[in-house]
N, C-alpha and C positions, 0 to 999 in steps of 0.2 A: 742367609744363604743356607739352604738345607744340606745336611751331610750327604745326601744322595747325589749331589753335584759331582762327586767323585766317579759316578758311573759314566761320565763323559770323558773317557780315557783317550779318545782320539782328538779331542779339542786342541787346537793350536793357538787360537786367539780368544781371550776372555776379557771383555771390557764391561765393567759394572760401574764406571765412573759417574759421579754426580747423580746418584739415585737415592740418597738418604737412607742407605742400608745401615742397619744397626746390628749389634751382636758381634760375634767373633768369627774369624775365618776357620771353618770346620776342618777337623782332621781328615774328613772324607775327601778333601781336595788333594790330599797327598798322592793319590793315584793318577792325577792329571799330568803325568810326566812328559807329555808331548807338547806342552805349552811353550810357545815362543814369545808370546806377549801376555802379561797379566797386568791389568789396569783396574785397580779398585780405589783410585784416588777420589777425594772430595766426597766422602760419605761420613758415616758415624760409626765406623768399625772400631771396636775396642779389643782389649786383650793384648797379648804380646805378638811380635812378628814371629810367625811359626818357624820352628827349626826345619820342618819338612820342606820349606822352600829350597833348601839345598839339594833336594832330589830333582828339581826342575832344571836339569843341566842343559836343556835346549833354549832356555829363556834368553832373549836378547833385550827385552823391555820389561821392567818391573816398576810400576808407578804405585807407590803406597801413600804419597803425601796427602795432607789435609784429612786426617782421620784421628781417632783417639787411641792409636796404638801406643803401648807403654813398654817399659823394660829397657833392655839393651838391644843393640843390633847383633843378630846372631852371627857367629863366626862361620856357620855353615853356608852363608851367602858367598863365601870365598870359593865355593865349588862351582859357581855359575860362570864358567870360563868363556861363554859366548855373550856375556852381558855387554850391552852397548849403552843402556840408559837405566839408571836407578835413582828414584826420587824418594828421599827420606825426610823432607822438610815438613813443617807444620804438623809434627807428631809430638807425642809426649815421651819420646825415647831419650835416654841419656847415655853418657859414656863415650867410648872411642869407636870410630869407624874401624872395623877390624883391619889389621895391617895387610892381610891377604887381599882385601878389596883394593887397597892402594897398589899392591903389586900387580893385580889384574889391570888396573888403570894404566900402569906403566908399560906392561907387556902387550896390551891389546890396544892398538891405535884406534879401533872402532868404538872403544868404551869412552865416549865423549861427554856423557852427562852423569854426574854424581852430585846430588844436592843433599844438604843436611842443615839443621839448625845450629850452625857452627859460627855464627856472627854475634856481635854484641859484646858487652863488657864481661858477662858471665855466660858463655855459650853452654847450651845443654849438651852439645855433642862436640867432641874434638875430632877434627878431620884434617889431615895433612895433605890430602889429595883431591879434595872436592873441587869440582869445576865451578861451583857457586855455593857460598855460605850465606844462608838466609837467616834473618832474625824475625821469628814469628811467634813470640811467646803467648800473645793474646789469642791467636788463632788456635794453637794447640790446646791452651787452657779451655777455650770455649768448646772445642770438639770433645774434650774429656768430660766437661760438665754436662754437655748435651746427652751423652750416653750414660751418665751416672757413674763415671769412673772415679 
């Protein structure tokens, strides 16, 4: 994804799912603050989940699943108060789903999908408010190895 993608500041829906995209999500995307849907699932995107996603306050759908994303889930996602769907499974992220996301799930009846790799004997992610806990260690490991992470 070229950094110049950020020039599309009026874009509201951005779907790049299932396109075998590699690399990281460029900082240039941080100017796309009119997004209501961002779907980059089922690619080979690596790096960390960007902190700048917290700027996308109009987002109601954020699908990140089935990529090689690593690190922890940014607390800045708590700023996405219009969120309805967030998919974080089949990634290589670890740690806790931020408490603020759980508060959003409680306070917003439209926030009805929150998935993470929080199932199994040793879950990668701890989530007290997920609508579905998924166990996909092989998928996440394969995604990470595919992109050389």
